[in-house]
N, C-alpha and C positions, 0 to 999 in steps of 0.2 A: 622734546616733549609738549603736544598742542594744550592750551588750557581753552575751555567752553564749558557750558554749562552742563550739569549732570543731566543726562537725558538726550541731549544732541550730539554726543561725541562722533565724529566720523567713524566709520566702523566697515573692515572688509567682512563682519558677520551679518550679511544680509538676509532676508527670506530665501532669496535665490541660492544662497549658498545652504542656507537648512535642508533644502531639497535636491539641491545638484548631485546626481547620482547618487543621491542616498540610499541606503539599503537599510533595512529592519531585518537582522538577522533572525532565523528559526532554529530549528535543530540542527546540530550535527554530529554526522555518524561515519565510521568507516565501511567502505564498500564490501569489504571482505577480499578485495584483490590489490590491496597496496594504494588505494585511490580513496577518496573521501567525497561525501554528500553533504549537502546542507541547502537550507532555504534561504532565498532573498524576497523581501517583501519589497518592491520598487515603487517609489512615490510617482516617479517620471512615466511609470507604464501601468497609471491608475491603481497602483496600489495592490497590484497583483503578486502572489508568492510565486517565484520561479524555482525550480529544484534544479541546483548548480551541481557537475562532478568535476573533480579535480584529479587529474589523472596522475600517475606516478613522477611522469616527467613535470608535472606544473602546470600543464595547460588545462584551463576550464572548458567546460560546455554547459549549454541551457540544455535541459532535457527537455522541458514541455514545448518551449516556443511559444511564438506570440500567441496572446489569448488564453496560455496555460495559466491555471490559478489553484496551486495545491492549499485549499484551506477549509476548514470544517466549519458547520454551525452547530455542532455539539454544544450543549449549554451554552451558547450563542459567544462564548467566548474564545470557542475552539481550542487549538492546540493536540497536538498527535495527527495531525493531517497525513502524515507519510511515514513509511518506514520498510527496511529493507529485510532479505531473507538470510537466514544462517546458512540456508542449503544451496542458495543459487546468488553468487557473488554478481550483484551487477543488476539484481531485478529490484524493483522499485515498486510499492505498493501505494498509492497515494488517493486521496478525496478532491474529486473536481468541485469548485465552489459553485459553478452554474447548478447542477443537478444534484450536487450531494452523494452522486455514487460512488463506491470504491473502484477504483481501476489500477489493472496490472501493465507496470511498462518494462517491457524485456526487448531489448535488440529493436529498438525503435517503434514497437507496434505497443498501443495503447489499448487496452482490452477493459470493456466494462465487467465487472465481476458480478455485481449485486443488480436486481431487477430494477426497471425505471419503476419509479413509486407512482402509486394512485394520484397523490396530492403533488404539487409543486414541493420540489425538496422535502418531503414528506419522509423519506427516511434518511437519516444522516449517520454516518460512522466516524470512526476516530480509534486512535489509541489502540491499535493491533499486535499482533505478534504472530510470527510463522513456526509451524511445527519444525522440528530439526530436520524430517525428511523433505520439508519443503512442499508436502503435499495437500493441508490445509493449515488454516488460520482462525483465529478469533480475534473479536474487536469488539467494541462498544457500537451499539447502536442506538440511535434515538429516534422513536418513530411518532411523525405529528399525523394525524388524520386528514386535516384539513390545514390549509394555510393560515387560518385564525382560529385554530382551536384552541381553548382555554390549558392553562396550565396541569390542570387535574386530569385532562385528555394524554397529556404526551407520555410515552412508555419508556424508560430505560432499560436496556439487555445486554449482555453478552451474548453474543452469536458465533455461531462457525459456519466457516464458507470453504468451499473447493478453492485451493491458491493458484490453481492452473490453470482452469475455466469457469465460464458463468454459473451460478448455482442458485439455489432458494436458501436463505438463511435458515441455519438450525438454531433454536434458543437453547441455550445453555444455563444460562443463570436469567431469573426473571423474578419478582417480587419486591425485591429493594426501590425504593426510590430512585437511586441513583448507582452505578456500577461504575468502574475505573480501573486501567492499569490490569487487564488481564493476561496473564504470563503462563506459558506452557514450560514445562519442567524440560531439562536435557534430553530426558527417556521417552518425553513425549506422554509419559503416564500420568501426569499430575498438572492440575490447572489451580493457580492462585489469581484472586482478585480481591479488589477492596469495594466495599458498600457502604451507604448509610442513607438514613433516612429522614425526610423532614419532621422537626424544624431546624435539623442538624446541617451545617456548611461542612466541607471536608476538613476544616482547622479546627471543627468542634470535636466530634465524636465518629469515630468511623471503626468498620470491622474488616481486618482481613481474613481470609478464610482459604481454605486449600480443600480440593476434592482429588480423589483418586477416579480417574476416568474410567477405569475398568469395573470397580465395584459401585461407584458412587459416593461412596462415604465421603463424610466433610468432616473437616475439623476447623475451629476457630482458633488461628493463632494468635492474634493478638487484637487489641482495640475494645470498644465499649464505653460506655458514659464517661466522658472528661478524659479519653484519649484518643489522638488523632495520629493514624497511621496510613503510611503511604510508600509510594515506589520500591513495591516488591521486586526483587530479583532472584532468581532461580543460578545455581551453579553447577559443575559438572559433578560434585560430589553428593548431589541431591540435598544439600543446605539452600535456605533460602533466606534473602538478607531484606532490611526493610527499615524504613524510619518511623520512630514514635516520638512521641514528647510525653511519655509518661512520668519522666523527670520533672517535667517543666520547662524542655527543651527539645527540640526534634534532633534525635540522635539516632546512631545506627545499632541495629539488631542483628541477630541471627538466629535463625529456627532450624530444629531437625525434629523429625516424629519421634527421634530416640530420647533425646535430651531437652524437648522444649527451646524457651528461650534464653538467648545469653545475651549481655552487653557486650560490643564490638568497641564503640566509640563513646564513653561518656563525659560530655565538656560541658562547660556553662556557654555555650555558644550554638546557634541554629545551622543545622546541616540542613534541612528541609525548609520549604517555601510554603506560602500558601498556595493551594493548588485550584487557582483560578482557571489555569489552562491544563489539558490534558498532555500526559507524554512527557513530562518533566523528567529531568536525571540531574541531581547533585552528587552522585557518587557513583564511582565503578570500581568494582573488584578485578582484579587481574590473576592472570593465569596461575601465578603462584602465591595467591590469595592475599597478597596486599590489598588495602583498600586506597584510593585516592579520593578525597572529598573536599568539597567546597564548604567553607563554615563562615557565617556573617558573626561579627563581635563589635556592637558598639556601632552598627551600621556600614562597617565595611567588611568585605569578603576576602577570604584568603583561601588558596590550596593547600591540603595537608595530606600527608601519606602515614597510613597506620600499618606498622610493621606486622609482620607475623606475630611477632614475639608480643605484642600489644602497645609498643612505644609510638608516639606521634611524634613527628616531624612536619613543622611548616615550612612551605616551600616559599623562596625569597623570587616571586615572580613579579610584583608589582603590580597584579591584578587586584581591584578592588569591587569588582562587580562580575561574577562569574554564572554561568550556566550551562545546560546540558554537557555535562560531564559524563563521557563515553569510553571504555577501555580500549586502546591500541596495541594488540600485542601485550608482552609481559612487562613493559618497563615505561609506558607513557599510557595517557589520555588526551583525547581532544575534546577541547571545550568552546565556546563561545564567551569571551572574556575582554574586561576592557578597564581603562585606568581613568582617574580623574583629568588625563591631558592627552587620552585617545579614545576614540570611538571602540565600541565593541569589535574585535575580529575573530576569525577561527584560528586556534591556535591548536599546536602538539605539544604537552608539556611531558617531559620526560620526570621519571621519579627523582633524579638528581637535581630539577629546576630547570634544566634547559629548555627554553621557549623556542618552537620553530613555527614562524607565523605560515598558515597554509591560505588564509582569506583574509588579506591586510584591510585594514581600515581605509578612510579615505585619506589622501595629502589635501589637508584643509590649508596648505601653504600658511597658515597663522603664526605669527610672531609669539613665541612662547609666555612672551610678556602680556598677551592679549589674552590669555587665557586664566579665567579665575578658577581657582583651586579651592573646593570646599574645606572649611573648617568645622570642625564637628562641635557643637554646643550643647550643654545640657544647662538647664534653667528651672527657676520656680515655677510651679503653678499649682491648681486645685485640682479636686477629685471632685465628684458629684455634690458631694456635701458639704465642699467647701474648705475640705482639710488639706495641708499644704502636700504635694507631691512633686517630683521631677519629672520633666519631660526632656525630649530631645529633637535636633534639628541640626542640618548641615546650611552653614552661612558662608554665600558665595559674596565677596566683596567686590565692587567695582573695579574694573580692569585696572591693571597698573600701567597701561600704555598711554593712559591720557591724564589727566589733572583738570579740577574744576576752579573755579575764582576762589580765592583766600574766604573762608568764613563760609562756604556754603556746603551744605549734607547732600548725600544723595537720597533720592528717592528710595523707598523699598517694595520690592514685591513678594509678599508672602504667598508661598507655592504648597497648595494642599493635594497631596497625591489622593488617587482613588481607591477604591475598594469598598468600606474605608481600610479593610483588613489587607494593607499593602505596606510599601514603604519606601522611603527617600532612596534614591541609588548612587552612589558616588562614582558617576562614570561621564565622561565629556559627553555632554548634550548639546548639541550646537543650539536647538532651540532654547536651551537656558542662557547659553553665552550671547545669543541676539540680545538678551537685556543686560546682564553684565559688561559688554563690550562698549555699551551705549551711554553708561554711568549710573547704572541701577544696581542697588544692591539686591541679592536675592535669597530668601530662607526658605529651605525644603523643609518642612515641618513632620518630624516623626511623632507625630500625637500619640496620647493614652489609646491604645487600639491595634497600633504600628507593629507588624513583624519585624524580628532581628533581636527582639530583647527578653524572649521568653514568653511563656503562656500567660504567667501573670501580667506582663505590662500589655498583652495581646486583648486578655479579658477586661482591662479598665474602660473598654467602651461598651461592655455589656450592660443594655438597659441604658446607658448613657449616650448614643448616639444625638449629637447636637449640642450636649454639654461639655463633656471631656475635651472633644475634637476642637471645639469651639474655645474653651477656656485656654488651651494651648496653643492656638494661632495667635489669640491676642495678646498672651503672655509673651511669647516669642518677639512680636512686633515691639512690643512695650520694653522688653529687656535690651534689644539692640537700638532702641530710641534713648532710654534712659543712659546709655552707655556712651552716647552721643555719638555712634557711628551712623545714625540714619537721622533723615529729616521728619520730625514728628508730625508734620503738616503734610506730608505726601505719603503716605503709607495706603500701598493697594494690596488688595488680596485676591488670588486667581484658584480656580480650581476645577476638574472636571469630574463629571458623573458624582459619585458620592462625594470627592472634592468641591464639587458644583452647589452640592447642598450645605456643606461646611461653610463655602464663601456668601451663600445668600443667610444661612443661619448666622454668620457672624456681621452681617449688614443691617439685619432687620432686628436692630435693638437701640436704644436711643443714647447706649453708652461706647458705640462701636469708635475704635479709634482712626477707622480706615475711610480714605477721602476717594475712594475709586475702587471698584470690584468688577472682575471678570467671569463670567459663568460660562464653562463650557458642557453643555449638555447637562445639567443639573437638576436635581431634584428639587422641586417647589414645595409639592404635596404629598406628605408620605402617605395619605389615605388613598391617594390616586395610584401611587406605586405599588401598595400593598394589593389593590385590586387589580392592577393593569400590568403586570411585568412576565418576563418568562419564567419557566421551571424554576431553574436553578437557583434564582435569586425570590422566587416566591414567598419561601418563610424567612428569609435572611433577617426581615425585621423582627420575626419575634425576639431573636437574641439581642437584637441591638437598641428596639424601643419597647416592647412587648407584643404578646398575641393581639392579633387583630380579628374581629373586633372588637373582644373584650376591653382593650385597653384603648379604644378610640379617643377617650379624651387625652391620652399623651400624646397620640398621634395628631390632634388638631393644636395639641400646645407646642410642639415641637417644629410643626410645619411653617416656613418662612411666610408663605403664601398668606396665612392667618395673622400675621404681624406686619402687614405692609404699613401699617397706620405708622409705625416705628422706622419704616426706611427711606432714609432723605439722602442716602450714597447714590450718587451715580454708577448705573451699572452696563455693561455691554454682555450680550447673551449669544451666544453660537452654539449653532446647533445644526445635526444632520437630520435629515427628512427621511431617511431610512431606519433610523434607530428602533431597534427593537427592544433594547433595554431601559432607556428611557426616552419615553417617547415625545415627540415634537410637542405634545400637548402640555406636557410640565414648563417648556420655556415659554410658550405662548401664554399661558397663566398669570406666570410672574410677570412678563411685559406687559399684558393688558392691565394688571392691576397697576403697576407703575405707571404706565401712560395716565390711566384714570387718576391718579393721584398727583401727578404732576411733575413726578421725579424724573430727572433727565436718564434715559434709557436708549441704547442702541441695539438692533435686533438683526444676526445676519443668519439666514436659514442656509443651508449648502446641500445642493441636488446630487441623490446619489450616495450619500455618507450616510454611513452606519455608526456605531458608539465608537467614536474616534476616528479624526481626519486620515485619509490612505492617500490621498489622491494630489497631486503637488499643488497645482492651483489652488487648490482650499486650502492647503496648510500655509501656502504664503499668504493669502489673502487674510485668513485668521490671524496669523502673527501681525502684517502691516495694520490691520485694523484696529488691534488693540492697542498697539503703538500709536497712531492717530489717535485714539481715545484718551490715553493719559497725556498725550502732548497737549491736547485741547484743553485739561484739566490741571494740569500741573504748569502750565506755562512755558514748555520748551519747543524750539523749532523742530521740525522734523527735516532730516537730510534732502537737500533739493536733488542729488543725485541718484536717487534709489526710487524716483517717480510715486511713492506712495500715495494711493488713493485716500482722500479724506473720509471720514465716517460720517454717517448722520446721526446727531445725537438729539433726539426728539426732547422738547420741554428744556432744553439748556439756553438761558437767557444770554 
């Protein structure tokens, strides 16, 4: 075992390995003919999403080919960019990223079904469902009258289209600020969908409706103030299943016109996840009425089966992060799943727990000792009033493959997930192992407001963004330092998007324990975000901070940009120049303010990147630049064999 300073350990986990043949798995679905389809976001191909078909003999084929990109811009976060037909196995409907038109791919012929929009990418489509006879479909349409249209002019609707040939969309549902998950019953006579209005987000208050397409009569199935519902699914017997957090946890329910709503699975665990993206699926009802579902407890996922008699059995698969659960025959599901030691892959899981891998994760060639496995931690923190409460995190210790000189403690990297309504994910992420394999400890904080711990924990951030999240990140770092596990003089904090805001807020204070920070496309000025962001999140801050402009004083008080006089910690800022969610001016404002104050700062702007970097070369440069930044500040050497370019740090003596 080699001995060298923490941070400088030799490692096979380079930025090149992070992106080499790396794929970001999208949804997976059976194709209806004993094959499977899934989406692969490929960093080495500019971040585009390819649709992959796996034949019954195991051979795989790219369906779109070079330049194809199945990605939707609805809600800017996308999701639900492609789906299949119940009536026509092998037919795929997908949205093309370039023009956002909906297309039908059949027998190698790719036909645009929707009209060319008057404005560039003016009509965006997502989250569709095809009628049982295959002749028509429904989906979400988001209409932008111009490329720079304000959020108040963007219209979201459910539309009906011919599924066989180009047609003019027919509006079926209009009026709510947002619509999602339009689903057609098996007899083709009923439509279910989810809707919500500003200022709610889909994890706050939504409504599930059903319409009789013959009579036009509508009923509200579930939802309303204080209840988040989602993922409606019709079944052949006319019942409708859906998720609701009416008990404080996203659990599974069934509705019939005759008997109303009844619970199917009620447990103190989360089956649902926040609907940042459209088209998600965390459960599947099999042909024999058994239900296979993913559930999260204390930050870790597992698959379980609800038997017809109501009993629930947890499957021993080892998977700790699971999504896109779809029925595959009468005794299995397909899903995207991973573990702390394997990246997500595409798997078929039988109801007896047998796992068949359909799309294997990368063979990274890593020594198992080199992989840091997360340790769940619960620690003491405070709420917005200063009262004691508990918070959660996953701690990844430095790799066991190396050692440091006796008496030296590792630097700590506090990682803050985005959202802020999101969660840490206990699955092998090579980008995280990039740090632990070099001798960093990493703590991924599930601060108050995170998901996976019930609605009450999720709502701890209501009106308290910039307070509770910051308190929890500081408390996690201090807990590890007080326990003697990390070096209190070498604490760093990093986050992207909402996590970037928390990073800045944690640094813009006189009592910050952090010696360095990395802001990835984060929010510096809450007022600017409230005035200039996309429709989906344009009223998100009402719940996190307060109504704007009524609570303008709170926005000013919480914005890191207005506390630069307390900002003395060196900062690196990384930003995409096409980000429509957190615009580049947010990064430029904080960089300019720190420059003026003489605070050490580095700024990297990446061309052609949106909200989150997708191109291999930019992912590599961002990681390596951040490492070079910490090396300068924490005093360790960069590995000579990786060719890492230095990063310019302004104002650094």
